[in-house]
DRENSEVO-633756 format. One line per 3 residues: number of its first residue (from 0); for each residue x, y, z of C-alpha. Coordinates in Angstrom, 3 decimals, decimal comma, padded with zeros to 6 digits, always signed. Example, Ala and Ser with C-alpha at 12.3 -4.5 7.8 and 13.67 -1.06 7.14 Angstrom:
<pts>
0 = +012,300 -004,500 +007,800 | +013,670 -001,060 +007,140;
</pts>
This chain:
<pts>
0 = +256,360 +130,652 +027,192 | +259,120 +128,663 +025,389 | +258,018 +130,124 +022,052;
3 = +258,146 +133,612 +023,571 | +261,739 +133,026 +024,645 | +262,638 +131,781 +021,170;
6 = +261,068 +134,909 +019,631 | +263,099 +137,293 +021,778 | +266,447 +135,494 +021,850;
9 = +267,201 +134,168 +018,369 | +270,745 +135,572 +017,861 | +273,531 +133,120 +018,689;
12 = +271,040 +130,356 +019,426 | +271,176 +126,746 +018,301 | +268,447 +124,168 +018,928;
15 = +269,533 +121,696 +021,556 | +268,957 +118,891 +019,056 | +272,037 +120,217 +017,223;
18 = +275,602 +120,563 +018,596 | +277,260 +123,939 +019,119 | +280,774 +122,458 +019,271;
21 = +282,501 +119,323 +018,069 | +283,202 +118,185 +021,631 | +279,515 +117,764 +022,449;
24 = +277,765 +114,385 +022,595 | +274,146 +113,307 +022,229 | +272,394 +112,487 +025,506;
27 = +269,834 +109,704 +025,960 | +266,972 +112,084 +025,043 | +268,548 +113,262 +021,771;
30 = +269,877 +116,655 +022,921 | +273,528 +117,682 +022,666 | +275,480 +118,215 +025,892;
33 = +278,991 +117,452 +027,149 | +280,417 +114,263 +028,560 | +281,612 +114,463 +032,129;
36 = +285,229 +113,415 +032,551 | +285,916 +109,851 +033,652 | +286,791 +110,765 +037,248;
39 = +283,559 +112,733 +037,670 | +281,678 +109,786 +036,228 | +283,369 +107,534 +038,784;
42 = +282,218 +109,863 +041,566 | +278,651 +109,843 +040,243 | +278,668 +106,053 +040,100;
45 = +280,106 +105,658 +043,610 | +277,667 +108,172 +045,135 | +274,481 +107,615 +043,134;
48 = +274,796 +104,074 +041,761 | +272,532 +102,939 +038,915 | +269,705 +101,074 +040,622;
51 = +266,387 +101,192 +038,754 | +267,954 +103,102 +035,866 | +266,620 +106,411 +034,583;
54 = +263,695 +107,564 +032,464 | +265,651 +107,223 +029,232 | +268,331 +104,629 +030,022;
57 = +268,038 +101,247 +031,690 | +269,942 +100,258 +034,799 | +271,752 +097,539 +032,841;
60 = +272,914 +100,005 +030,172 | +274,144 +102,585 +032,697 | +275,930 +099,980 +034,805;
63 = +277,654 +098,554 +031,719 | +278,749 +102,015 +030,550 | +279,996 +102,985 +034,000;
66 = +281,813 +099,661 +034,362 | +283,654 +100,218 +031,074 | +284,599 +103,724 +032,183;
69 = +285,835 +102,421 +035,554 | +287,899 +099,654 +033,923 | +289,576 +102,245 +031,686;
72 = +290,459 +104,277 +034,792 | +291,797 +101,181 +036,561 | +294,072 +100,507 +033,584;
75 = +295,173 +104,143 +033,626 | +295,637 +104,678 +037,382 | +294,284 +101,860 +039,535;
78 = +295,792 +103,198 +042,746 | +293,928 +106,473 +042,316 | +290,676 +104,561 +041,733;
81 = +291,152 +102,635 +044,995 | +291,967 +105,866 +046,824 | +288,756 +107,439 +045,517;
84 = +286,723 +104,417 +046,599 | +288,247 +104,636 +050,076 | +287,633 +108,372 +050,387;
87 = +283,970 +108,280 +049,359 | +283,131 +105,086 +051,251 | +284,824 +106,018 +054,523;
90 = +283,436 +109,544 +054,533 | +279,897 +108,199 +054,164 | +279,336 +110,332 +051,076;
93 = +277,285 +107,621 +049,367 | +273,911 +106,311 +050,536 | +274,891 +102,722 +049,750;
96 = +278,278 +101,037 +049,772 | +277,479 +098,634 +046,934 | +279,026 +100,710 +044,126;
99 = +282,266 +101,074 +046,117 | +282,387 +097,301 +046,633 | +281,709 +096,726 +042,913;
102 = +284,540 +099,062 +041,881 | +286,867 +097,369 +044,376 | +285,921 +094,001 +042,835;
105 = +286,758 +095,445 +039,393 | +290,166 +096,477 +040,746 | +290,819 +092,857 +041,759;
108 = +289,639 +091,603 +038,363 | +291,218 +094,198 +036,048 | +294,035 +095,870 +037,977;
111 = +297,750 +095,306 +037,785 | +299,739 +093,843 +040,678 | +300,089 +097,176 +042,476;
114 = +296,370 +097,975 +042,105 | +295,435 +094,567 +043,506 | +297,803 +095,089 +046,438;
117 = +296,257 +098,430 +047,450 | +292,762 +097,003 +046,847 | +293,605 +094,154 +049,222;
120 = +294,638 +096,631 +051,920 | +291,494 +098,676 +051,277 | +289,057 +095,761 +051,537;
123 = +288,651 +095,763 +055,361 | +288,124 +099,534 +055,305 | +285,474 +099,476 +052,556;
126 = +283,802 +096,174 +053,500 | +283,090 +097,128 +057,100 | +280,495 +094,446 +057,843;
129 = +279,844 +090,838 +056,950 | +277,092 +091,984 +054,573 | +279,590 +094,211 +052,776;
132 = +282,005 +091,278 +052,484 | +279,338 +089,001 +051,013 | +278,307 +091,689 +048,513;
135 = +281,947 +092,086 +047,464 | +282,351 +088,311 +047,113 | +279,307 +088,060 +044,871;
138 = +280,645 +090,849 +042,648 | +284,178 +089,513 +042,445 | +282,999 +085,934 +041,919;
141 = +281,096 +087,043 +038,806 | +284,172 +088,847 +037,446 | +287,012 +086,384 +038,083;
144 = +288,016 +083,147 +039,787 | +289,376 +082,589 +043,274 | +293,136 +083,000 +042,970;
147 = +295,728 +083,170 +045,712 | +295,527 +086,971 +045,934 | +291,773 +087,017 +046,503;
150 = +291,968 +084,242 +049,101 | +294,664 +086,207 +050,892 | +292,543 +089,383 +050,789;
153 = +289,519 +087,641 +052,329 | +291,704 +085,982 +054,963 | +293,137 +089,415 +055,779;
156 = +289,587 +090,774 +056,162 | +288,878 +088,227 +058,899 | +292,304 +088,600 +060,503;
159 = +291,820 +092,378 +060,748 | +288,887 +091,886 +063,141 | +289,237 +091,691 +066,893;
162 = +287,781 +088,576 +068,509 | +284,812 +090,590 +069,816 | +284,077 +092,142 +066,432;
165 = +284,489 +088,779 +064,719 | +281,898 +087,265 +067,078 | +279,516 +090,125 +066,223;
168 = +280,019 +089,708 +062,458 | +279,445 +085,948 +062,618 | +276,148 +086,315 +064,474;
171 = +274,701 +089,587 +063,203 | +275,570 +089,173 +059,519 | +275,228 +085,445 +058,896;
174 = +274,563 +085,357 +055,159 | +273,678 +087,534 +052,193 | +273,619 +087,249 +048,389;
177 = +274,059 +083,485 +048,533 | +277,200 +083,734 +050,665 | +277,843 +082,873 +054,305;
180 = +280,858 +083,078 +056,590 | +281,152 +079,325 +056,261 | +281,588 +079,680 +052,472;
183 = +284,103 +082,511 +052,754 | +286,198 +080,856 +055,480 | +286,393 +077,545 +053,652;
186 = +287,793 +079,332 +050,615 | +290,103 +081,764 +052,404 | +291,491 +079,568 +055,244;
189 = +292,651 +082,410 +057,527 | +295,309 +081,435 +060,049 | +295,831 +082,980 +063,475;
192 = +297,495 +082,214 +066,791 | +294,582 +083,789 +068,661 | +292,727 +080,873 +070,279;
195 = +289,518 +082,880 +070,713 | +289,437 +083,648 +066,983 | +290,285 +080,057 +066,077;
198 = +287,316 +078,901 +068,176 | +285,107 +081,404 +066,341 | +286,334 +080,156 +062,957;
201 = +285,440 +076,590 +063,951 | +282,053 +077,849 +065,144 | +281,411 +079,613 +061,828;
204 = +282,085 +076,511 +059,717 | +279,909 +074,287 +061,939 | +282,629 +072,388 +063,775;
207 = +281,488 +073,386 +067,293 | +278,966 +071,191 +069,091 | +279,923 +071,918 +072,701;
210 = +279,314 +075,508 +073,852 | +280,650 +075,094 +077,398 | +283,838 +076,930 +076,431;
213 = +282,163 +079,405 +074,130 | +282,909 +083,139 +074,472 | +280,312 +084,830 +076,672;
216 = +278,798 +086,723 +073,723 | +278,294 +083,559 +071,646 | +276,903 +081,670 +074,669;
219 = +274,408 +084,492 +075,203 | +273,389 +084,388 +071,520 | +272,630 +080,682 +071,941;
222 = +270,788 +081,060 +075,245 | +268,589 +083,951 +074,111 | +267,040 +081,772 +071,388;
225 = +264,634 +080,290 +073,958 | +264,317 +083,313 +076,281 | +261,124 +085,157 +077,157;
228 = +260,885 +088,913 +076,480 | +262,025 +090,136 +079,928 | +264,970 +087,727 +079,985;
231 = +265,838 +088,640 +076,398 | +265,950 +092,319 +077,409 | +268,359 +091,393 +080,225;
234 = +270,588 +089,503 +077,775 | +270,606 +092,512 +075,448 | +271,702 +094,846 +078,231;
237 = +274,327 +092,517 +079,707 | +275,933 +091,310 +076,471 | +274,948 +094,078 +074,036;
240 = +273,201 +091,611 +071,738 | +271,990 +092,936 +068,364 | +268,409 +092,588 +067,177;
243 = +269,389 +090,001 +064,564 | +270,156 +087,276 +067,155 | +266,870 +087,627 +069,057;
246 = +263,923 +085,274 +068,474 | +261,058 +086,764 +066,480 | +258,575 +086,244 +069,318;
249 = +260,271 +088,759 +071,651 | +260,521 +091,508 +069,027 | +256,916 +092,519 +069,619;
252 = +257,613 +093,572 +073,215 | +258,500 +097,236 +073,966 | +260,792 +096,092 +076,826;
255 = +263,104 +094,394 +074,336 | +263,248 +097,415 +072,031 | +263,902 +099,750 +074,951;
258 = +266,854 +097,531 +075,902 | +268,107 +097,526 +072,312 | +267,791 +101,311 +072,111;
261 = +270,237 +101,884 +074,950 | +273,232 +101,110 +072,709 | +271,610 +100,838 +069,281;
264 = +273,779 +102,143 +066,391 | +272,369 +105,116 +064,490 | +271,696 +103,232 +061,251;
267 = +269,767 +100,510 +063,063 | +267,802 +103,094 +065,050 | +266,729 +104,984 +061,932;
270 = +265,854 +101,773 +060,117 | +263,634 +100,599 +062,987 | +261,778 +103,822 +063,833;
273 = +258,540 +102,558 +062,305 | +258,747 +099,194 +064,078 | +259,454 +100,795 +067,445;
276 = +256,521 +103,167 +066,944 | +254,193 +100,356 +065,895 | +254,925 +098,223 +068,986;
279 = +254,851 +101,196 +071,382 | +258,496 +101,737 +072,355 | +258,271 +105,160 +070,701;
282 = +255,147 +107,192 +071,446 | +254,277 +110,809 +072,303 | +255,917 +112,135 +075,475;
285 = +257,758 +108,842 +076,148 | +261,316 +108,752 +077,532 | +262,750 +106,938 +074,532;
288 = +261,021 +109,236 +072,062 | +262,921 +112,135 +073,572 | +266,171 +110,169 +073,477;
291 = +265,662 +109,152 +069,841 | +265,007 +112,771 +068,841 | +268,101 +113,896 +070,736;
294 = +270,252 +111,401 +068,852 | +268,727 +112,258 +065,473 | +269,578 +115,931 +065,890;
297 = +273,136 +115,323 +067,145 | +275,462 +116,353 +064,300 | +278,408 +114,434 +065,758;
300 = +276,402 +111,205 +066,043 | +275,174 +111,553 +062,466 | +278,716 +112,030 +061,187;
303 = +280,239 +109,186 +063,199 | +277,400 +106,902 +062,141 | +277,979 +107,734 +058,444;
306 = +274,314 +108,680 +058,173 | +273,637 +109,785 +054,611 | +271,021 +112,440 +053,708;
309 = +269,207 +109,965 +051,460 | +268,872 +107,569 +054,390 | +267,135 +110,279 +056,391;
312 = +265,039 +111,440 +053,433 | +263,865 +107,870 +052,837 | +263,175 +107,398 +056,552;
315 = +261,151 +110,626 +056,729 | +259,160 +109,744 +053,608 | +258,281 +106,276 +054,895;
318 = +257,811 +107,136 +058,560 | +255,548 +110,121 +057,936 | +253,392 +108,015 +055,567;
321 = +252,488 +105,676 +058,436 | +252,840 +102,505 +056,364 | +255,508 +100,560 +054,523;
324 = +256,021 +100,507 +050,764 | +253,907 +097,371 +050,463 | +251,387 +098,484 +053,084;
327 = +251,790 +095,342 +055,208 | +252,426 +097,219 +058,457 | +251,078 +100,538 +059,662;
330 = +251,765 +102,910 +062,546 | +250,756 +106,335 +063,765 | +253,737 +108,655 +063,196;
333 = +254,930 +110,684 +066,178 | +255,121 +114,323 +065,104 | +258,246 +114,987 +067,164;
336 = +260,065 +112,177 +065,337 | +258,985 +113,571 +061,963 | +260,389 +116,947 +062,958;
339 = +263,640 +115,406 +064,203 | +264,114 +113,488 +060,936 | +263,533 +116,708 +058,996;
342 = +266,172 +118,530 +061,027 | +268,558 +115,580 +060,781 | +268,391 +115,716 +056,991;
345 = +269,886 +119,198 +056,903 | +272,424 +118,324 +059,610 | +273,679 +115,320 +057,659;
348 = +275,338 +117,546 +055,072 | +278,661 +119,207 +055,747 | +278,331 +122,603 +057,425;
351 = +277,360 +125,239 +054,848 | +278,559 +128,825 +055,144 | +276,110 +131,233 +053,429;
354 = +277,478 +132,878 +050,298 | +275,470 +136,110 +050,513 | +275,020 +135,902 +046,727;
357 = +271,850 +136,202 +044,620 | +270,960 +132,640 +043,722 | +268,382 +131,122 +041,388;
360 = +267,640 +127,488 +042,237 | +266,152 +125,816 +039,155 | +264,776 +122,300 +039,678;
363 = +264,275 +120,080 +036,649 | +260,720 +118,703 +036,981 | +260,558 +117,168 +033,502;
366 = +259,431 +113,660 +032,666 | +262,934 +112,191 +032,771 | +263,313 +113,330 +036,394;
369 = +260,135 +111,478 +037,333 | +261,498 +108,099 +036,234 | +263,878 +105,807 +038,087;
372 = +264,894 +106,353 +041,685 | +267,515 +108,161 +043,737 | +270,036 +105,565 +044,959;
375 = +267,443 +102,819 +044,516 | +265,069 +104,139 +047,203 | +261,485 +103,099 +046,269;
378 = +259,244 +106,085 +045,550 | +262,088 +108,613 +045,748 | +262,590 +109,908 +042,205;
381 = +265,343 +112,248 +040,975 | +262,656 +114,967 +040,888 | +261,987 +114,566 +044,623;
384 = +265,692 +114,423 +045,358 | +266,284 +117,577 +043,350 | +263,672 +119,436 +045,394;
387 = +265,283 +118,273 +048,633 | +268,717 +119,378 +047,418 | +267,321 +122,796 +046,466;
390 = +265,836 +123,208 +049,947 | +269,146 +122,206 +051,531 | +270,918 +125,043 +049,731;
393 = +268,051 +127,484 +050,307 | +268,092 +126,642 +054,010 | +271,580 +128,158 +054,239;
396 = +270,973 +131,203 +052,035 | +268,929 +134,392 +052,472 | +268,689 +135,725 +048,893;
399 = +267,303 +133,004 +046,653 | +264,337 +131,979 +044,498 | +263,236 +128,423 +043,671;
402 = +261,723 +127,575 +040,298 | +260,740 +124,432 +038,457 | +261,206 +123,867 +034,763;
405 = +260,520 +121,374 +032,015 | +259,387 +123,178 +028,908 | +257,718 +125,777 +031,154;
408 = +259,340 +127,872 +033,861 | +257,423 +128,730 +037,021 | +257,894 +129,221 +040,787;
411 = +257,780 +126,043 +042,853 | +255,479 +125,805 +045,838 | +258,243 +124,630 +048,172;
414 = +260,195 +126,330 +050,931 | +262,731 +125,325 +053,615 | +260,066 +126,429 +056,094;
417 = +258,064 +123,387 +054,977 | +258,874 +119,938 +056,230 | +260,659 +117,938 +053,547;
420 = +257,958 +115,325 +053,090 | +255,400 +118,096 +052,482 | +257,684 +119,810 +049,976;
423 = +258,286 +116,578 +048,082 | +254,559 +115,883 +047,899 | +254,282 +119,214 +046,080;
426 = +256,652 +117,862 +043,413 | +254,109 +115,513 +041,819 | +253,807 +117,680 +038,716;
429 = +252,751 +116,837 +035,130 | +255,495 +115,354 +032,978 | +257,098 +117,683 +030,403;
432 = +260,073 +117,833 +028,062 | +263,392 +119,297 +029,206 | +264,910 +122,689 +028,437;
435 = +267,815 +123,527 +030,755 | +268,291 +126,932 +029,122 | +265,057 +128,279 +030,617;
438 = +266,527 +129,522 +033,961 | +268,869 +131,935 +032,189 | +266,295 +132,942 +029,565;
441 = +263,732 +133,673 +032,277 | +266,250 +135,834 +034,157 | +266,895 +137,808 +030,948;
444 = +263,207 +138,285 +030,213 | +262,392 +139,360 +033,780 | +265,577 +141,480 +034,147;
447 = +266,659 +139,567 +037,251 | +270,122 +140,180 +038,693 | +271,559 +136,739 +039,471;
450 = +275,057 +135,856 +040,678 | +274,641 +132,104 +040,349 | +272,225 +129,735 +038,651;
453 = +272,028 +126,314 +040,294 | +270,368 +123,857 +037,922 | +269,498 +120,519 +039,502;
456 = +268,941 +118,066 +036,649 | +269,782 +114,789 +034,905 | +271,120 +116,825 +031,918;
459 = +268,692 +115,049 +029,536 | +267,886 +118,440 +027,981 | +266,626 +118,485 +024,378;
462 = +263,591 +120,744 +023,874 | +265,086 +124,226 +023,808 | +265,772 +126,697 +020,998;
465 = +269,090 +127,624 +022,628 | +271,723 +125,666 +024,513 | +272,150 +126,429 +028,245;
468 = +275,706 +127,605 +027,502 | +274,399 +130,098 +024,929 | +271,693 +131,336 +027,303;
471 = +274,264 +131,885 +030,079 | +276,546 +133,812 +027,683 | +273,574 +135,983 +026,643;
474 = +272,748 +136,693 +030,274 | +276,335 +137,665 +031,122 | +276,581 +139,955 +028,084;
477 = +273,227 +141,674 +028,647 | +273,650 +142,435 +032,357 | +277,437 +142,604 +032,709;
480 = +277,285 +140,103 +035,592 | +279,843 +137,250 +035,550 | +277,099 +134,843 +036,568;
483 = +278,084 +131,281 +037,389 | +276,218 +128,108 +036,551 | +276,344 +125,057 +038,820;
486 = +274,929 +121,826 +037,418 | +273,931 +119,315 +040,087 | +273,798 +115,866 +038,477;
489 = +271,058 +113,726 +039,998 | +271,651 +110,461 +038,130 | +274,688 +108,381 +037,266;
492 = +274,858 +109,043 +033,540 | +277,765 +110,557 +031,644 | +276,189 +113,894 +030,708;
495 = +276,376 +117,520 +031,829 | +275,233 +120,873 +030,478 | +278,299 +122,515 +032,081;
498 = +280,832 +123,563 +029,451 | +284,204 +122,100 +030,559 | +285,973 +125,089 +028,961;
501 = +284,014 +127,681 +030,979 | +285,595 +128,349 +034,378 | +282,323 +129,874 +035,550;
504 = +280,493 +126,567 +035,184 | +280,715 +123,653 +037,612 | +279,399 +120,091 +037,473;
507 = +278,867 +118,385 +040,856 | +277,342 +115,117 +042,007 | +273,943 +115,402 +043,636;
510 = +273,546 +113,935 +047,116 | +277,126 +113,697 +048,142 | +277,293 +114,946 +051,730;
513 = +279,684 +117,710 +050,657 | +277,731 +118,898 +047,589 | +276,188 +122,049 +049,142;
516 = +279,577 +123,071 +050,568 | +281,347 +122,578 +047,237 | +278,654 +124,666 +045,528;
519 = +278,903 +127,464 +048,099 | +282,707 +127,568 +047,834 | +282,517 +127,791 +044,029;
522 = +279,921 +130,569 +044,072 | +281,858 +132,493 +046,714 | +285,148 +132,478 +044,742;
</pts>
């Protein structure tokens, strides 16, 4: 089929291995595309990260390139960088917070005085848990030394917490990445007139031996260490103890998990679905199964809990499989929970208003999309993520067609009427090269009237006889339709097939919670 396209559409065509303009750059596969601007690259990095790299580029290389780009932006406008970190992190647009914490650490290391000041104020808002703080400390410690400004920022992080929240952070998030609260407090030396917080600081650094005057929450955390399951459940209900402070022995009892579920945060609930199913707290027709499903399909809860679509996609993939990635534990999935996770995935995106336009969804299924992972989730490749993103958009539209392409172009056997895990299983296709011009060339050949092409790809295109830009121009000229092209970037590299000089082409970051809405608004304009 690619040779047939080349035969019919030779005028104004240039092989993708050659540039069509001086402003193009060579991608990691050897094809010529455009560089995304530095701010778009920052967004990609914050939302997608670089864990596990890509098919053509290693994680180390991508992280180094993104870091250099971020440092240049910090030098140019550090306050804007911090503002972008805050916006994406607080809105829950990224699956993981690590990239935001890394960029904030770069602001402390490379920013001017004003950038460091706004980064200091942003730290408690971006590092929302002890684990976040420890991750930030590990990043910043590898970039610079502990000066007065950093010590002040860490002290401010602790001072910003209420006594109750401080007690929770000290017990639930004890250590991570080689850091503990004891390490951080000894370096930062926060000062406060709040006696409850001062007691907690002494407790954190190991200076408390007598718990007779301990806050009730801390006393309960100590007492529960030797409790039996029923008593542990009572402690959980009375003091709202988190799972992390409970002894391992009681975590095999459904009574304890039922107590935890009463006030369990959304992230913790989703993370522990398999465990609760395995030990019997969640089972068909049970009270808590119904409650879990109700919470999963509550749009407001998902938003307030900053539940990211990737988190739900990963949960559905693992839960429906009935075993963990390493196969150490197994469970029998509850169908109702599978269905609730599927529905939650679509709900986790911003509300999408249908465009009413004729849309071709073209999913890159080439070899490069089968390498690496989406946001570091084991087994979830960019190819799988692209299929899920296509179904998200299709779920809101009525006039669409979904195709897959590499060096061939063919309908995909997926539909929003399928459950997501089933659709993704249908994406295990043979590896191919990449030709991102095929969607437009196919529409020309088949005389299809299309208002918008949505190409979901890593932009590592190289195999075609014409550039995607040339194919889109041919389509517009032949049919007189001002068709738009949206490029959904699925990895954190610096490439796009969207011509920055064409107002009918848009480059967006895949798997931001607002991506489908941004696409719909652009197509509707």
